[in-house]
Phi, psi and omega in degrees: 000318180298323179296332180277346180288131179298144177297148179150193185298316183297316179297317180297318179292323179296315179297320178297319178299313178300316179300319179296317179295316180295314180298322179295319178299315178297316182299323179276000179058044179255138171281170175299324179293319177301313180296321177300314180297320182286328186264343184082011178261164177280143176302320181297325178293315180298319178299313180293324178296312181294335176274352181082018182279328179236156175261145184274142175268163181299314179300323179287325175298316179297321179295317179294317180298319178299315181294330182265008182056047178243147172252149174258131181233130174258131179219151179297144176284152173281128181281137176281143180262000000 
């Protein structure tokens, strides 16, 4: 799925988001199975997500963030002058 996403800002931000989730999992020393158990998601889904085979939905993102002790914050962008 990630391969089918057009190149651009959205793809770059999505890849950055995945990298943050993966790095957080590593930092907490969790296996994919550990994260699956904590988030209520399937290990196979987490594996495919980390490989870029599937795109994450908002409910699954929230479940992963909760399991990884992360908050999601929306903030206004700084406008370029």
